[in-house]
Structure formats: structure tokens, C-alpha cells
C-alpha positions in Angstrom: 76.1 113.3 308.9 74.7 111.9 312.6 78.4 110.2 312.5 80.3 112.8 311.9 78.5 115.5 314.6 77.4 113.5 317.6 79.1 109.9 316.8 76.3 107.9 316.6 74.7 106.7 312.9 71.6 108.9 311.8 69.3 105.1 311.0 70.3 104.5 315.0 69.7 107.8 316.4 66.1 108.3 314.6 65.5 104.2 315.0 64.5 103.8 311.0 65.9 104.3 308.0 67.4 107.9 307.6 66.4 109.8 304.1 68.5 113.1 303.6 67.5 115.2 300.8 68.5 113.5 297.8 71.6 116.3 297.3 72.3 117.1 301.0 70.8 118.7 303.6 69.4 121.8 302.4 66.6 124.0 303.3 65.0 126.6 301.1 62.9 129.9 301.6 61.7 132.3 299.2 61.5 136.2 299.9 59.1 138.8 298.9 58.7 142.6 299.7 58.5 146.1 298.8 61.6 148.8 299.2 61.6 152.8 298.7 63.2 155.4 299.6 63.8 158.5 299.5 65.7 161.6 300.2 66.5 165.5 300.0 69.4 167.4 300.3 70.1 171.3 301.4 73.5 172.9 300.5 73.6 177.0 301.9 77.0 178.8 300.8 77.8 182.2 301.9 80.8 183.9 301.6 81.6 186.7 304.0 84.8 188.0 302.2 87.8 186.5 300.4 89.0 184.8 303.0 86.2 183.6 305.0 83.0 181.6 303.9 80.9 179.4 305.3 79.1 176.0 304.2 76.1 174.4 305.8 74.2 171.2 304.2 71.5 169.3 305.8 70.6 165.9 303.9 67.2 163.9 305.2 67.0 160.5 304.3 63.6 157.7 304.5 63.6 154.1 303.6 60.8 152.0 304.2 61.3 147.9 303.3 58.6 145.6 304.0 59.2 141.8 303.7 57.9 138.3 304.3 59.0 134.3 303.9 57.8 131.3 302.7 60.1 128.4 304.2 59.8 125.4 301.7 59.3 121.8 303.0 61.9 119.2 303.8 62.5 116.1 302.1 65.3 114.9 305.3 63.9 112.8 308.3 65.7 115.6 310.1 63.4 118.3 309.0 64.0 121.9 309.0 66.5 121.5 311.4 69.6 123.5 310.6 68.9 127.3 309.3 65.3 128.3 309.8 63.6 125.1 311.9 60.0 125.4 310.6 58.1 125.2 307.5 55.3 127.3 306.4 52.4 126.9 303.3 52.9 130.2 301.8 54.2 133.3 303.1 53.9 134.5 306.5 50.9 136.8 306.6 49.4 138.4 309.4 49.6 141.0 312.0 53.4 141.2 313.6 54.4 138.8 310.8 55.7 140.4 307.9 58.6 141.9 308.4 58.8 145.7 308.1 61.8 148.2 308.8 61.4 152.3 308.3 64.3 154.4 308.9 64.7 158.2 309.0 67.8 159.8 309.2 69.1 163.7 309.0 73.0 164.4 308.7 74.4 167.6 309.0 77.5 169.3 307.2 79.2 172.2 308.2 82.6 174.3 307.5 84.3 177.4 307.7 87.0 178.3 305.0 
């Protein structure tokens, strides 16, 4: 692998026996999360006469997503080199570590027919 990317063998690069993961360079992680949301929609239609009508609609959505990651250890001499760059002893916890996304959205619709 090192020969392919940088032109020298991994044994020469690391000064010893290079030990890749048995099936190749693999990094794995586990993710757990809590996902919930809700939405509401209101529609109003009013016909002024047979030729003219007004339709109005409003949708409100709320999504809440919280998740955490556990970067599993690797057996390669390179360590967690390619994807994550780190490993953890368990799921990441604490202030600022738990990844969260909260999203509120309002969409409007109006038509005259």
C-alpha cells in the first residue's frame, strides 16, 4: 500500500514490520442516536364566486436529531489513519461532543384560481 501511494515499502517507512488489518485497511465506528420530529399543515380555501377562488396554506416542521459516535480501535500499524483519524474508548459524551441538529421550517403556499 505504501509503495503504491508514496513509492517506498511500508516496512521501510515505519522502520519495522508493517502489520495491516487482516482483510485490509479498515476503520469502523458505531453511531447511536435519537431522532424525532413533527409537522403541522393548515389549508384555507375561499371561493369568491364561480370564477375566482383563493387558496392559502402554511406548513410548520420541527426535527430534532442527536447522535454520538464510537470510533473502534484498529489493528493496523498505521492506526486510524484514513477516515476518522482517532479512536475512542466508548461513545463520545460531554458538552459539545454530542452532535445535535434542530431544525424548524415554515413554508407558505398561495394561489388564485
